[in-house]
N, C-alpha and C positions, 0 to 999 in steps of 0.2 A: 504493500500500500504506500502511495506517495505521501509526502508531507501535507499537501493540500487536502487530500482525502481524509487524513487523520485529523486535521484541524476542523474540518467540516463535521466529522462525527462527534468530536468533542463539543462543538458548539451546539449541535442538536441535542446531545445528552444533557448539556448544561441547561438548555432551554426547557427540556422536558422536566428536569428536576426543579427548576425555579417555579414552574406553574403548578407543581404538586404541593400546594400550600393551602392551609385552612384560613378562612376569614372568620372574624367574630360574628356569631349568630346570637340573637336575643330570643329567649323563650320564657314567657311568663315573668318578665322582669329580670331574668338571669342571663348573663352573657358568658359564653365560652367559645374558644379559649380567650385568655385576656392577660393584660399586663398587671403589674403590682398596683398601678394607679387605678385601673378599672376595678380591681378587687376591692381596693379601699373605698371607692365610690359606691360600691354595693354593700358596704358595711362590714367587710372582713378586715377588721382592724386589730383584733386581739390575737397577736402572733407569738408563737413559741419557736425558738431556734433549735432545730435538730441536726445541726452541722451541715447536712446535705440538702436541707430544705427548711422552709418556714411553713408551719401549719397555722393557718389563719382562720378564725371562726367569727361568727356574728354573735352579738350579745342578746339579740332578740329573735324570737321565732319568725319564720317566713311563711307567707301564704303563696302556695303554688297551685294554680288551677283550683283554688277554693279549699285545698287541703293544707293543713298546718304542719310545717316541718319543725320539729322541736329543736333541731340543731342543723347547722350548715357549715361546711369547711372547704377551703381551697388549699392546695399545696403549691407554694411558690418555690421555684428552683431555676437552675440555669439551663435546663433541658430545652431543646427546640420544641416547645409545645404547640407551635403553629405548623409543624410538619404533619402531613396527612398520615404518616406512619409513626406511631408512638415509639420512643426510644426504650428498648427493653433493658438497657444497661443501667438505667437510673441516672441520677445526677451526681456530679462531683461536689465537693464541699463548696459552700457559698461564702466562706469567710473572705472578706475583702472585696466582694462583688457588690456594686452599687445596687440599691433597691430597685431603681428604675430598669435594671437589666433582668430582673426576675419576672417570670411569667407563670401562669397556671394553665392547665389543660381542661380540667373538669371541676364540677362542684358536687361534693358528696352531701346528701341530705339524709336526715334521720326522721322517720315517721313512726308514730305509734300504729299498731295494726289497723285500727279503725280509720285512721287518717290515710294510711297507705291504700286501703281499699277504696276510700273516697277519691284518691288521686287517680288510681287505675280507671275507675268509673268515669271520672271527668276527662281523662285523656281519650278514652274510647268515644265519648260523646263529642269531643272536639275533632274527631277524624283521625286519631292516631290508631295504628294497628299494632298488635302484639305478635311476636314470634318467640319461640322458646318453650319452656315447660313451667311447671308449678314452682320449682326451686329458683328459676331465673327467667325473667321475662325481659324482652327488649322492645320498647315502644318506638315506632317510627311514624313519620307523617310525610306524605309526598310533598316535595318542594322545600322541606326544612332539613338542612344538613346537621342534624343533631339526633341523639337518642337518649331516652330514659332507660337505664338498666336497673331493674328492680330485683333485689335478692335479699331476703331476710329483712332486717330492720333498716338497711341502708338502700337508698336509691341514688344513682349517680347520673347526672346530666353531663353528657360528653359530646364533643363535636365529631362529626363523621363526614367523609367525602360524600357529596350528593349522589355519586354513582353507586355508593353502598346502599343508599336509601332506595334507589331505583331497583337495584338487584333484589333487595328484600321484598319490595312490592311485587316484583315479577314472580319471585319464588312463592309468595303467599297466594297470588292469583292462580298459579299453576297447581298448587296444592288444593285449593278450593275447587278448581275445575276437575281435578282427578277424583276428589271425593264425590262430587256431584255425579260424574259419569259412572262411578262404581256402584251407585245406588240404582242405576237404570238396569232393566232386565236385559240379559244377553239374548239377542235374537236367535242365535243358533241353539241356545239352551231351550228357549221357548218352543222352537220348531220341533226339537227332539221330544219334548214333553207332549206336544200335540200329537205327534206320530205315535208315541207310546199309548196315549189315551185312545186313539182310534183303533189300535190293534188289540186292545183288551177284549176278551170274550164278553158278550152281553150277559147280564145277570137276569134270571127269571124268578 
């Protein structure tokens, strides 16, 4: 490969990588992902330093789609939280890093059981659909690049690539279609039954 071709491939790869970014989305007054300043504006001001990150909580309960979250928390660190792919390696120590350089990816919410049920009901009523099982549900809504992950006492609002939402929607639609068609009678089976009935000896 000549130099010009190699440079072109590098430029294409760089462009593809640079567009693979998340933008802040707001859902029911909550914004993800965000900067330290955005977190502070949402009331996440009580922070504890855990060396690799700051855990910041709100002092007051939050109302999310009419359901009350008893606590809410964000994790501020130096990870690239605006990347569409979360960093599995975690964050290095934040000592000496300016606060304005810290960001968060998700917001963790805690609900009492009755409030969690109210949240799930409200999400469905607002057009969100759920995938998963009883132990872990993920709620998505077409056109919104975010998901509510519900598991146990905690619910996490996280950003996702809009293509992930489309994929989940298509998967659910295909699953519903498959379930609907499986309930329909098999024409071949029905024909066989009719044939068997016609061949039975008449009773007197």
